[in-house]
Each structure stands twice: as C-alpha cells, then as structure tokens.
N, CA, C and O atoms as CSV, one atom per row, in Angstrom:
chain,resi,resn,atom,element,x,y,z
A,1,UNK,N,N,36.256,-9.654,-31.649
A,1,UNK,CA,C,36.296,-8.203,-30.662
A,1,UNK,C,C,34.891,-7.861,-30.251
A,1,UNK,O,O,33.839,-7.883,-30.890
A,2,UNK,N,N,35.201,-7.497,-28.845
A,2,UNK,CA,C,33.908,-7.192,-28.205
A,2,UNK,C,C,33.601,-5.642,-28.675
A,2,UNK,O,O,34.505,-5.052,-29.266
A,3,UNK,N,N,32.564,-5.081,-28.470
A,3,UNK,CA,C,32.125,-3.788,-28.557
A,3,UNK,C,C,31.426,-3.089,-27.349
A,3,UNK,O,O,30.494,-3.734,-26.869
A,4,UNK,N,N,31.695,-1.945,-26.800
A,4,UNK,CA,C,32.470,-0.877,-27.653
A,4,UNK,C,C,34.085,-1.268,-27.419
A,4,UNK,O,O,34.579,-1.926,-26.504
A,5,UNK,N,N,34.669,-0.690,-28.460
A,5,UNK,CA,C,36.250,-0.386,-28.266
A,5,UNK,C,C,36.561,0.880,-27.907
A,5,UNK,O,O,36.127,1.742,-28.671
A,6,UNK,N,N,37.147,1.229,-27.025
A,6,UNK,CA,C,37.121,2.944,-26.453
A,6,UNK,C,C,38.853,3.086,-26.515
A,6,UNK,O,O,39.640,2.143,-26.420
A,7,UNK,N,N,39.129,4.231,-26.662
A,7,UNK,CA,C,40.516,5.108,-26.524
A,7,UNK,C,C,40.540,6.105,-25.566
A,7,UNK,O,O,39.843,7.116,-25.650
A,8,UNK,N,N,41.422,5.838,-24.524
A,8,UNK,CA,C,41.400,7.181,-23.479
A,8,UNK,C,C,42.405,7.988,-24.393
A,8,UNK,O,O,43.423,7.466,-24.848
A,9,UNK,N,N,42.059,9.254,-24.619
A,9,UNK,CA,C,42.822,10.344,-25.577
A,9,UNK,C,C,42.920,11.418,-24.664
A,9,UNK,O,O,42.098,11.499,-23.751
A,10,UNK,N,N,43.974,12.393,-24.819
A,10,UNK,CA,C,44.065,13.659,-24.161
A,10,UNK,C,C,44.085,14.752,-25.486
A,10,UNK,O,O,44.714,14.494,-26.512
A,11,UNK,N,N,43.459,15.752,-25.337
A,11,UNK,CA,C,43.435,16.771,-26.467
A,11,UNK,C,C,45.132,17.428,-26.377
A,11,UNK,O,O,45.805,17.485,-25.348
A,12,UNK,N,N,45.530,17.850,-27.671
A,12,UNK,CA,C,46.871,18.392,-27.663
A,12,UNK,C,C,46.784,19.648,-27.135
A,12,UNK,O,O,45.806,20.388,-27.027
A,13,UNK,N,N,48.323,19.852,-26.710
A,13,UNK,CA,C,48.400,21.298,-26.159
A,13,UNK,C,C,47.813,22.237,-27.019
A,13,UNK,O,O,46.952,22.958,-26.515
A,14,UNK,N,N,48.048,22.368,-28.043
A,14,UNK,CA,C,47.764,23.317,-29.334
A,14,UNK,C,C,46.306,23.321,-29.526
A,14,UNK,O,O,45.878,24.357,-30.033
A,15,UNK,N,N,45.391,22.362,-29.227
A,15,UNK,CA,C,44.115,22.135,-29.321
A,15,UNK,C,C,43.844,22.051,-30.974
A,15,UNK,O,O,44.645,22.384,-31.849
A,16,UNK,N,N,42.637,21.571,-31.140
A,16,UNK,CA,C,42.482,20.959,-32.517
A,16,UNK,C,C,42.951,19.448,-32.750
A,16,UNK,O,O,42.747,19.007,-33.881
A,17,UNK,N,N,43.361,18.874,-32.116
A,17,UNK,CA,C,43.886,17.358,-32.280
A,17,UNK,C,C,44.048,16.682,-30.881
A,17,UNK,O,O,43.781,17.233,-29.813
A,18,UNK,N,N,44.560,15.310,-31.045
A,18,UNK,CA,C,44.907,14.496,-29.764
A,18,UNK,C,C,46.361,14.498,-29.606
A,18,UNK,O,O,47.099,14.805,-30.542
A,19,UNK,N,N,46.749,14.201,-28.571
A,19,UNK,CA,C,48.135,13.806,-28.123
A,19,UNK,C,C,48.641,12.572,-28.854
A,19,UNK,O,O,47.713,11.814,-29.135
A,20,UNK,N,N,49.477,12.274,-29.128
A,20,UNK,CA,C,50.086,11.011,-29.901
A,20,UNK,C,C,49.833,9.440,-29.176
A,20,UNK,O,O,49.748,8.340,-29.722
A,21,UNK,N,N,49.755,9.803,-27.806
A,21,UNK,CA,C,49.619,8.671,-26.962
A,21,UNK,C,C,48.189,8.211,-26.554
A,21,UNK,O,O,47.563,8.959,-25.803
A,22,UNK,N,N,47.643,7.117,-26.953
A,22,UNK,CA,C,46.520,6.762,-26.681
A,22,UNK,C,C,46.390,5.318,-25.900
A,22,UNK,O,O,47.335,4.529,-25.915
A,23,UNK,N,N,45.240,5.044,-25.261
A,23,UNK,CA,C,45.455,3.635,-24.639
A,23,UNK,C,C,43.961,3.137,-25.154
A,23,UNK,O,O,42.915,3.780,-25.071
A,24,UNK,N,N,44.156,1.796,-25.718
A,24,UNK,CA,C,42.821,1.313,-26.279
A,24,UNK,C,C,42.324,0.211,-25.210
A,24,UNK,O,O,42.978,-0.679,-24.667
A,25,UNK,N,N,40.983,0.547,-25.081
A,25,UNK,CA,C,40.359,-0.731,-24.127
A,25,UNK,C,C,39.260,-1.468,-25.038
A,25,UNK,O,O,38.578,-1.031,-25.964
A,26,UNK,N,N,39.327,-2.722,-24.458
A,26,UNK,CA,C,38.135,-3.583,-25.013
A,26,UNK,C,C,37.665,-4.332,-23.927
A,26,UNK,O,O,38.447,-4.714,-23.056
A,27,UNK,N,N,36.404,-4.593,-23.885
A,27,UNK,CA,C,35.761,-5.261,-22.862
A,27,UNK,C,C,35.856,-6.715,-22.827
A,27,UNK,O,O,35.487,-7.360,-23.809
A,28,UNK,N,N,36.250,-7.208,-21.937
A,28,UNK,CA,C,36.116,-8.928,-21.921
A,28,UNK,C,C,34.822,-9.247,-21.365
A,28,UNK,O,O,34.266,-8.781,-20.370
A,29,UNK,N,N,34.337,-10.372,-22.417
A,29,UNK,CA,C,32.884,-11.010,-22.067
A,29,UNK,C,C,32.841,-11.498,-20.777
A,29,UNK,O,O,33.859,-11.970,-20.271
A,30,UNK,N,N,31.605,-11.438,-20.071
A,30,UNK,CA,C,31.293,-12.058,-18.912
A,30,UNK,C,C,31.762,-13.510,-18.724
A,30,UNK,O,O,32.241,-13.937,-17.674
A,31,UNK,N,N,31.571,-14.246,-19.877
A,31,UNK,CA,C,32.048,-15.734,-19.262
A,31,UNK,C,C,33.590,-15.963,-19.278
A,31,UNK,O,O,34.085,-17.090,-19.242
A,32,UNK,N,N,34.333,-14.776,-19.338
A,32,UNK,CA,C,35.746,-14.868,-19.188
A,32,UNK,C,C,36.290,-13.976,-18.221
A,32,UNK,O,O,37.489,-13.737,-18.071
A,33,UNK,N,N,35.227,-13.440,-17.497
A,33,UNK,CA,C,35.806,-12.327,-16.315
A,33,UNK,C,C,36.532,-13.221,-15.196
A,33,UNK,O,O,37.540,-12.746,-14.674
A,34,UNK,N,N,36.073,-14.503,-14.795
A,34,UNK,CA,C,36.693,-15.431,-13.679
A,34,UNK,C,C,38.188,-15.766,-14.267
A,34,UNK,O,O,39.192,-15.840,-13.560
A,35,UNK,N,N,38.158,-15.934,-15.541
A,35,UNK,CA,C,39.655,-16.607,-15.787
A,35,UNK,C,C,39.928,-15.769,-17.070
A,35,UNK,O,O,39.697,-16.119,-18.227
A,36,UNK,N,N,40.319,-14.913,-16.758
A,36,UNK,CA,C,40.838,-13.911,-18.191
A,36,UNK,C,C,42.123,-14.544,-18.806
A,36,UNK,O,O,43.194,-14.705,-18.221
A,37,UNK,N,N,41.869,-14.822,-19.891
A,37,UNK,CA,C,43.079,-15.275,-20.625
A,37,UNK,C,C,44.306,-14.554,-20.735
A,37,UNK,O,O,44.180,-13.430,-21.219
A,38,UNK,N,N,45.461,-14.903,-20.414
A,38,UNK,CA,C,46.610,-14.223,-20.392
A,38,UNK,C,C,47.216,-13.784,-21.840
A,38,UNK,O,O,47.496,-14.548,-22.763
A,39,UNK,N,N,47.349,-12.391,-21.814
A,39,UNK,CA,C,47.923,-11.948,-23.083
A,39,UNK,C,C,49.453,-12.587,-23.639
A,39,UNK,O,O,50.424,-12.777,-22.906
A,40,UNK,N,N,49.400,-12.839,-25.009
A,40,UNK,CA,C,50.810,-13.326,-25.308
A,40,UNK,C,C,51.986,-12.303,-25.582
A,40,UNK,O,O,53.183,-12.589,-25.581
A,41,UNK,N,N,51.396,-10.984,-25.831
A,41,UNK,CA,C,52.272,-9.809,-26.046
A,41,UNK,C,C,52.284,-8.961,-24.602
A,41,UNK,O,O,51.298,-8.561,-23.982
A,42,UNK,N,N,53.643,-8.812,-24.266
A,42,UNK,CA,C,53.993,-8.342,-23.124
A,42,UNK,C,C,53.684,-6.744,-22.903
A,42,UNK,O,O,53.824,-6.164,-21.827
A,43,UNK,N,N,53.296,-6.225,-23.964
A,43,UNK,CA,C,52.822,-4.691,-23.880
A,43,UNK,C,C,51.497,-4.688,-23.785
A,43,UNK,O,O,51.008,-3.558,-23.786
A,44,UNK,N,N,50.454,-5.931,-23.669
A,44,UNK,CA,C,49.246,-5.745,-23.383
A,44,UNK,C,C,48.789,-5.980,-21.830
A,44,UNK,O,O,48.862,-7.093,-21.310
A,45,UNK,N,N,48.290,-4.773,-21.113
A,45,UNK,CA,C,47.910,-5.069,-19.776
A,45,UNK,C,C,46.458,-5.310,-19.511
A,45,UNK,O,O,45.597,-4.667,-20.111
A,46,UNK,N,N,46.187,-6.175,-18.673
A,46,UNK,CA,C,44.603,-6.445,-18.139
A,46,UNK,C,C,44.443,-5.568,-16.957
A,46,UNK,O,O,45.132,-5.677,-15.942
A,47,UNK,N,N,43.467,-4.660,-17.137
A,47,UNK,CA,C,42.997,-3.900,-16.095
A,47,UNK,C,C,41.641,-4.313,-15.589
A,47,UNK,O,O,40.849,-4.828,-16.378
A,48,UNK,N,N,41.332,-4.131,-14.382
A,48,UNK,CA,C,39.900,-4.061,-14.201
A,48,UNK,C,C,39.369,-2.949,-13.670
A,48,UNK,O,O,39.947,-2.369,-12.751
A,49,UNK,N,N,38.366,-2.572,-14.108
A,49,UNK,CA,C,37.819,-1.337,-13.930
A,49,UNK,C,C,36.357,-1.341,-13.371
A,49,UNK,O,O,35.453,-1.980,-13.909
A,50,UNK,N,N,36.231,-0.731,-12.476
A,50,UNK,CA,C,34.926,-0.645,-11.706
A,50,UNK,C,C,33.939,0.212,-12.282
A,50,UNK,O,O,34.345,1.220,-12.861
A,51,UNK,N,N,32.645,-0.026,-12.221
A,51,UNK,CA,C,31.661,0.732,-12.970
A,51,UNK,C,C,31.807,2.405,-12.706
A,51,UNK,O,O,32.204,2.966,-11.685
A,52,UNK,N,N,31.386,2.955,-13.878
A,52,UNK,CA,C,31.561,4.254,-13.665
A,52,UNK,C,C,30.336,4.976,-14.489
A,52,UNK,O,O,29.664,4.296,-15.265
A,53,UNK,N,N,30.078,6.310,-14.307
A,53,UNK,CA,C,29.054,6.921,-15.197
A,53,UNK,C,C,29.817,7.960,-16.236
A,53,UNK,O,O,30.871,8.536,-15.966
A,54,UNK,N,N,29.223,8.064,-17.240
A,54,UNK,CA,C,29.641,8.722,-18.255
A,54,UNK,C,C,28.888,9.827,-18.516
A,54,UNK,O,O,27.722,9.817,-18.122
A,55,UNK,N,N,29.445,11.085,-19.284
A,55,UNK,CA,C,28.269,12.024,-20.310
A,55,UNK,C,C,28.523,11.574,-21.611
A,55,UNK,O,O,29.706,11.311,-21.825
A,56,UNK,N,N,27.858,11.436,-22.402
A,56,UNK,CA,C,28.378,10.976,-23.628
A,56,UNK,C,C,27.391,11.991,-24.725
A,56,UNK,O,O,26.432,12.731,-24.504
A,57,UNK,N,N,28.014,11.685,-25.775
A,57,UNK,CA,C,27.268,12.243,-27.165
A,57,UNK,C,C,27.494,11.148,-28.481
A,57,UNK,O,O,28.615,10.686,-28.692
A,58,UNK,N,N,26.755,10.919,-29.021
A,58,UNK,CA,C,26.726,10.002,-30.083
A,58,UNK,C,C,26.825,10.562,-31.602
A,58,UNK,O,O,26.351,11.679,-31.814
A,59,UNK,N,N,27.319,9.963,-32.489
A,59,UNK,CA,C,27.314,10.495,-33.924
A,59,UNK,C,C,27.699,9.286,-34.850
A,59,UNK,O,O,28.327,8.320,-34.416
A,60,UNK,N,N,27.297,9.397,-36.106
A,60,UNK,CA,C,27.445,8.308,-37.118
A,60,UNK,C,C,28.487,8.567,-37.921
A,60,UNK,O,O,29.145,9.599,-37.795
A,61,UNK,N,N,28.782,7.506,-38.974
A,61,UNK,CA,C,29.586,7.470,-39.856
A,61,UNK,C,C,30.984,6.954,-39.613
A,61,UNK,O,O,31.190,6.365,-38.552
A,62,UNK,N,N,32.044,7.123,-40.547
A,62,UNK,CA,C,33.256,6.651,-40.170
A,62,UNK,C,C,33.960,7.670,-39.485
A,62,UNK,O,O,34.208,8.729,-40.062
A,63,UNK,N,N,34.443,7.384,-37.859
A,63,UNK,CA,C,34.749,8.433,-37.252
A,63,UNK,C,C,36.437,8.629,-37.688
A,63,UNK,O,O,37.245,7.721,-37.882
A,64,UNK,N,N,36.645,9.936,-37.759
A,64,UNK,CA,C,38.176,10.203,-37.894
A,64,UNK,C,C,38.510,11.197,-36.539
A,64,UNK,O,O,37.553,11.634,-35.899
A,65,UNK,N,N,39.815,11.509,-36.160
A,65,UNK,CA,C,40.276,12.273,-35.255
A,65,UNK,C,C,39.561,13.454,-35.137
A,65,UNK,O,O,39.165,13.854,-34.042
A,66,UNK,N,N,39.322,14.168,-36.394
A,66,UNK,CA,C,38.818,15.450,-36.342
A,66,UNK,C,C,37.074,15.497,-35.736
A,66,UNK,O,O,36.523,16.397,-35.104
A,67,UNK,N,N,36.553,14.260,-36.176
A,67,UNK,CA,C,34.901,14.068,-35.595
A,67,UNK,C,C,35.047,13.972,-33.982
A,67,UNK,O,O,34.325,14.657,-33.258
A,68,UNK,N,N,35.924,13.172,-33.511
A,68,UNK,CA,C,35.961,12.931,-32.027
A,68,UNK,C,C,36.516,14.158,-31.303
A,68,UNK,O,O,36.308,14.237,-30.092
A,69,UNK,N,N,37.238,15.174,-31.957
A,69,UNK,CA,C,37.731,16.342,-31.270
A,69,UNK,C,C,36.498,17.534,-31.283
A,69,UNK,O,O,36.288,18.430,-30.466
A,70,UNK,N,N,35.797,17.195,-32.495
A,70,UNK,CA,C,34.553,18.282,-32.718
A,70,UNK,C,C,33.582,17.695,-31.664
A,70,UNK,O,O,33.340,18.384,-30.673
A,71,UNK,N,N,33.030,16.527,-31.792
A,71,UNK,CA,C,32.117,16.177,-30.798
A,71,UNK,C,C,32.375,16.206,-29.468
A,71,UNK,O,O,31.485,16.510,-28.673
A,72,UNK,N,N,33.532,15.915,-29.102
A,72,UNK,CA,C,34.012,16.234,-27.584
A,72,UNK,C,C,34.117,17.787,-27.432
A,72,UNK,O,O,33.827,18.176,-26.301
A,73,UNK,N,N,34.397,18.558,-28.145
A,73,UNK,CA,C,34.097,20.231,-27.989
A,73,UNK,C,C,32.588,20.442,-27.835
A,73,UNK,O,O,32.137,21.124,-26.915
A,74,UNK,N,N,31.835,19.861,-28.726
A,74,UNK,CA,C,30.276,20.203,-28.326
A,74,UNK,C,C,29.740,19.637,-27.164
A,74,UNK,O,O,28.765,20.160,-26.625
A,75,UNK,N,N,30.303,18.557,-26.686
A,75,UNK,CA,C,29.787,17.932,-25.333
A,75,UNK,C,C,30.404,18.712,-24.213
A,75,UNK,O,O,29.781,18.866,-23.163
A,76,UNK,N,N,31.596,19.209,-24.389
A,76,UNK,CA,C,32.091,20.004,-23.290
A,76,UNK,C,C,31.107,21.214,-23.251
A,76,UNK,O,O,30.594,21.540,-22.180
A,77,UNK,N,N,30.832,21.901,-24.442
A,77,UNK,CA,C,30.060,23.222,-24.293
A,77,UNK,C,C,28.719,22.909,-23.657
A,77,UNK,O,O,28.157,23.751,-22.956
A,78,UNK,N,N,28.179,21.670,-23.898
A,78,UNK,CA,C,27.028,21.452,-23.324
A,78,UNK,C,C,26.939,21.143,-21.934
A,78,UNK,O,O,25.962,21.481,-21.265
A,79,UNK,N,N,27.964,20.483,-21.442
A,79,UNK,CA,C,28.310,20.272,-20.060
A,79,UNK,C,C,28.483,21.617,-19.256
A,79,UNK,O,O,28.086,21.698,-18.094
A,80,UNK,N,N,29.029,22.569,-19.845
A,80,UNK,CA,C,29.336,23.674,-19.196
A,80,UNK,C,C,30.413,23.837,-18.182
A,80,UNK,O,O,31.403,23.106,-18.200
A,81,UNK,N,N,30.255,24.730,-17.340
A,81,UNK,CA,C,31.677,24.835,-16.326
A,81,UNK,C,C,31.272,24.187,-15.039
A,81,UNK,O,O,32.157,23.876,-14.242
A,82,UNK,N,N,29.783,23.912,-14.714
A,82,UNK,CA,C,28.928,23.387,-13.447
A,82,UNK,C,C,29.289,21.977,-13.172
A,82,UNK,O,O,29.553,21.522,-12.059
A,83,UNK,N,N,29.272,21.223,-14.478
A,83,UNK,CA,C,29.387,19.754,-14.283
A,83,UNK,C,C,30.438,19.230,-13.892
A,83,UNK,O,O,31.489,19.695,-14.332
A,84,UNK,N,N,30.484,18.063,-12.914
A,84,UNK,CA,C,31.742,17.621,-12.610
A,84,UNK,C,C,32.344,16.462,-13.470
A,84,UNK,O,O,31.788,15.379,-13.287
A,85,UNK,N,N,33.334,16.474,-14.339
A,85,UNK,CA,C,33.764,15.257,-15.040
A,85,UNK,C,C,35.117,15.429,-15.167
A,85,UNK,O,O,35.507,16.566,-14.899
A,86,UNK,N,N,35.844,14.727,-15.457
A,86,UNK,CA,C,37.152,14.657,-15.781
A,86,UNK,C,C,37.672,15.535,-17.305
A,86,UNK,O,O,37.489,15.025,-18.410
A,87,UNK,N,N,38.085,16.394,-17.193
A,87,UNK,CA,C,38.302,17.510,-18.243
A,87,UNK,C,C,39.429,17.166,-19.085
A,87,UNK,O,O,39.352,17.512,-20.264
A,88,UNK,N,N,40.634,16.443,-18.629
A,88,UNK,CA,C,41.793,16.410,-19.220
A,88,UNK,C,C,42.189,15.032,-20.014
A,88,UNK,O,O,43.258,14.829,-20.589
A,89,UNK,N,N,41.029,14.094,-19.909
A,89,UNK,CA,C,40.882,12.992,-20.646
A,89,UNK,C,C,39.432,12.741,-21.397
A,89,UNK,O,O,38.464,13.382,-20.987
A,90,UNK,N,N,39.301,11.982,-22.294
A,90,UNK,CA,C,38.224,11.702,-22.715
A,90,UNK,C,C,38.266,10.302,-23.467
A,90,UNK,O,O,39.286,9.701,-23.804
A,91,UNK,N,N,36.951,9.908,-23.660
A,91,UNK,CA,C,36.988,8.403,-24.345
A,91,UNK,C,C,36.617,8.486,-25.702
A,91,UNK,O,O,35.543,9.066,-25.866
A,92,UNK,N,N,37.222,8.052,-26.811
A,92,UNK,CA,C,36.777,7.969,-28.096
A,92,UNK,C,C,36.287,6.391,-28.370
A,92,UNK,O,O,37.086,5.460,-28.470
A,93,UNK,N,N,34.807,6.252,-28.478
A,93,UNK,CA,C,34.185,5.016,-28.467
A,93,UNK,C,C,33.777,4.415,-29.946
A,93,UNK,O,O,33.462,5.226,-30.818
A,94,UNK,N,N,33.778,3.274,-30.185
A,94,UNK,CA,C,33.391,2.896,-31.475
A,94,UNK,C,C,32.805,1.554,-31.106
A,94,UNK,O,O,33.299,0.834,-30.238
A,95,UNK,N,N,31.527,1.198,-31.938
A,95,UNK,CA,C,30.849,-0.081,-31.874
A,95,UNK,C,C,30.737,-0.868,-33.019
A,95,UNK,O,O,30.186,-1.964,-32.915
A,96,UNK,N,N,31.165,-0.495,-34.085
A,96,UNK,CA,C,31.206,-1.225,-35.171
A,96,UNK,C,C,32.490,-1.625,-35.995
A,96,UNK,O,O,33.536,-0.975,-35.992
A,97,UNK,N,N,32.243,-2.883,-36.761
A,97,UNK,CA,C,33.398,-3.095,-37.138
A,97,UNK,C,C,33.936,-2.459,-38.484
A,97,UNK,O,O,33.003,-1.904,-39.063
A,98,UNK,N,N,34.984,-2.368,-39.088
A,98,UNK,CA,C,35.394,-1.362,-40.242
A,98,UNK,C,C,34.478,-1.626,-41.396
A,98,UNK,O,O,34.006,-0.728,-42.094
A,99,UNK,N,N,34.200,-3.187,-41.598
A,99,UNK,CA,C,33.537,-3.187,-43.069
A,99,UNK,C,C,31.923,-3.061,-42.928
A,99,UNK,O,O,31.122,-3.561,-43.717
A,100,UNK,N,N,31.628,-2.372,-41.886
A,100,UNK,CA,C,29.950,-1.938,-42.011
A,100,UNK,C,C,29.824,-0.584,-42.468
A,100,UNK,O,O,30.162,0.277,-41.656
A,101,UNK,N,N,29.430,-0.227,-43.536
A,101,UNK,CA,C,29.423,0.909,-44.313
A,101,UNK,C,C,28.454,1.953,-43.616
A,101,UNK,O,O,28.804,3.124,-43.470
A,102,UNK,N,N,27.227,1.484,-43.193
A,102,UNK,CA,C,25.918,2.312,-42.947
A,102,UNK,C,C,25.732,2.056,-41.395
A,102,UNK,O,O,26.147,1.024,-40.867
A,103,UNK,N,N,25.128,2.992,-40.746
A,103,UNK,CA,C,24.319,2.839,-39.700
A,103,UNK,C,C,25.455,2.661,-38.364
A,103,UNK,O,O,25.326,2.026,-37.317
A,104,UNK,N,N,26.458,3.394,-38.811
A,104,UNK,CA,C,27.643,3.244,-37.706
A,104,UNK,C,C,27.314,4.111,-36.421
A,104,UNK,O,O,26.747,5.204,-36.418
A,105,UNK,N,N,27.772,3.424,-35.367
A,105,UNK,CA,C,27.735,4.474,-34.118
A,105,UNK,C,C,29.143,4.689,-33.342
A,105,UNK,O,O,29.913,3.751,-33.137
A,106,UNK,N,N,29.376,5.902,-32.970
A,106,UNK,CA,C,30.402,6.307,-32.298
A,106,UNK,C,C,30.027,7.132,-31.218
A,106,UNK,O,O,28.919,7.667,-31.210
A,107,UNK,N,N,30.846,7.289,-30.299
A,107,UNK,CA,C,30.585,8.281,-28.842
A,107,UNK,C,C,31.606,8.904,-28.621
A,107,UNK,O,O,32.666,8.534,-29.128
A,108,UNK,N,N,31.543,9.897,-27.889
A,108,UNK,CA,C,32.658,10.508,-26.992
A,108,UNK,C,C,31.951,10.407,-25.338
A,108,UNK,O,O,30.781,10.672,-25.062
A,109,UNK,N,N,32.779,10.056,-24.592
A,109,UNK,CA,C,32.507,10.113,-23.245
A,109,UNK,C,C,33.415,10.813,-22.414
A,109,UNK,O,O,34.618,10.765,-22.670
A,110,UNK,N,N,32.968,11.483,-21.413
A,110,UNK,CA,C,33.680,12.225,-20.424
A,110,UNK,C,C,33.170,11.564,-18.940
A,110,UNK,O,O,32.004,11.704,-18.568
A,111,UNK,N,N,34.006,10.955,-18.279
A,111,UNK,CA,C,34.080,10.475,-17.120
A,111,UNK,C,C,33.485,11.267,-16.099
A,111,UNK,O,O,34.128,12.239,-15.701
A,112,UNK,N,N,32.175,10.981,-15.521
A,112,UNK,CA,C,31.669,11.808,-14.410
A,112,UNK,C,C,32.638,11.637,-13.246
A,112,UNK,O,O,33.163,10.548,-13.016
A,113,UNK,N,N,32.905,12.901,-12.398
A,113,UNK,CA,C,33.554,12.827,-11.292
A,113,UNK,C,C,32.438,12.513,-10.263
A,113,UNK,O,O,31.413,13.194,-10.238
A,114,UNK,N,N,32.655,11.414,-9.362
A,114,UNK,CA,C,31.805,11.153,-8.198
A,114,UNK,C,C,32.039,12.010,-7.121
A,114,UNK,O,O,33.091,12.642,-7.209
A,115,UNK,N,N,31.245,12.244,-5.970
A,115,UNK,CA,C,31.066,13.446,-4.990
A,115,UNK,C,C,32.333,13.161,-4.432
A,115,UNK,O,O,32.741,12.000,-4.460
A,116,UNK,N,N,33.124,14.217,-3.844
A,116,UNK,CA,C,34.421,14.190,-3.325
A,116,UNK,C,C,35.621,14.137,-3.791
A,116,UNK,O,O,36.646,14.489,-3.209
A,117,UNK,N,N,35.468,13.489,-5.349
A,117,UNK,CA,C,36.794,13.228,-6.117
A,117,UNK,C,C,37.131,14.541,-6.830
A,117,UNK,O,O,36.260,15.218,-7.376
A,118,UNK,N,N,38.403,14.872,-6.805
A,118,UNK,CA,C,38.935,16.164,-7.316
A,118,UNK,C,C,38.579,16.052,-8.812
A,118,UNK,O,O,38.667,14.989,-9.426
A,119,UNK,N,N,38.208,17.107,-9.310
A,119,UNK,CA,C,37.759,17.237,-10.739
A,119,UNK,C,C,39.267,17.378,-11.723
A,119,UNK,O,O,39.971,18.388,-11.746
A,120,UNK,N,N,39.504,16.229,-12.419
A,120,UNK,CA,C,40.645,16.649,-12.984
A,120,UNK,C,C,40.910,17.462,-14.107
A,120,UNK,O,O,40.158,17.447,-15.082
A,121,UNK,N,N,42.011,18.235,-14.046
A,121,UNK,CA,C,42.082,19.376,-15.065
A,121,UNK,C,C,41.662,20.811,-14.714
A,121,UNK,O,O,41.708,21.729,-15.533
A,122,UNK,N,N,41.191,20.965,-13.259
A,122,UNK,CA,C,40.422,22.253,-13.093
A,122,UNK,C,C,41.089,22.749,-11.883
A,122,UNK,O,O,41.041,23.923,-11.516
A,123,UNK,N,N,41.826,21.635,-11.171
A,123,UNK,CA,C,42.328,22.386,-9.788
A,123,UNK,C,C,41.438,22.357,-8.887
A,123,UNK,O,O,41.821,22.800,-7.804
A,124,UNK,N,N,40.514,22.039,-8.928
A,124,UNK,CA,C,39.169,22.299,-8.002
A,124,UNK,C,C,38.609,20.787,-7.528
A,124,UNK,O,O,38.770,19.768,-8.200
A,125,UNK,N,N,37.879,20.854,-6.163
A,125,UNK,CA,C,37.190,19.724,-6.009
A,125,UNK,C,C,35.702,19.786,-6.013
A,125,UNK,O,O,35.042,18.756,-5.873
C-alpha cells in the first residue's frame, strides 16, 4: 500500500465525532499513472485529483477517531475565521502500517480554497 492513506470525513452534526460515511483514498505510484490497474471490486472508483494545497497539523501514536477530531479542532482554531479553507470536510491522514509501534505520523488536512472558489460550509466566497 502507498502512503499516505487518507480519509475524507465530515464532522458529525452533534459535534465530538465523525459522520459514518467516509471516503478512503490511496495514492497510485508514478510508474502506474499512465496505465492504472482496473479494480476488481466494482465499489472501488479511480479518481484523478489535481494538485491542491492543505493546511495541516501532525501528531503521533495510534490515531483514533477522537484524536482526529481533537487535532482538527486545534487546526480549525489556529486557522481562525479569516483563512479560506473547506470547512465542512477534512482529511484524516496516516503514513504508517499498523505494525509500526513507535514513531508513527498522522495528520489532519483542511483543503485550502483557491482564489475565487466558494468557501464550503460558510456560504461566502
């Protein structure tokens, strides 16, 4: 598997957790980009994603949902109200296999809104 593995998640309506539907994303290595292998499972979809800029924060250890929610909240607070980023969804990112017990790297990403793009979740541009 390639690293990082990320999940697009939405905060729950009640706060303090995540909604039950997530989208898991893995990166396809450069040598396979021109001829991407076809998934054998029909529920797997290949999407090409153009480059993007993120605001991120990093933390260690075995990441649980509560850790991602906590660090997303810290990053949201650090960004404040003036930064332009997608507010209604964020990425939970992991770089390490489950059998790596120490030195683990996890991140939370908020996608930066490019100039002129609407800021999701705010109703403003």
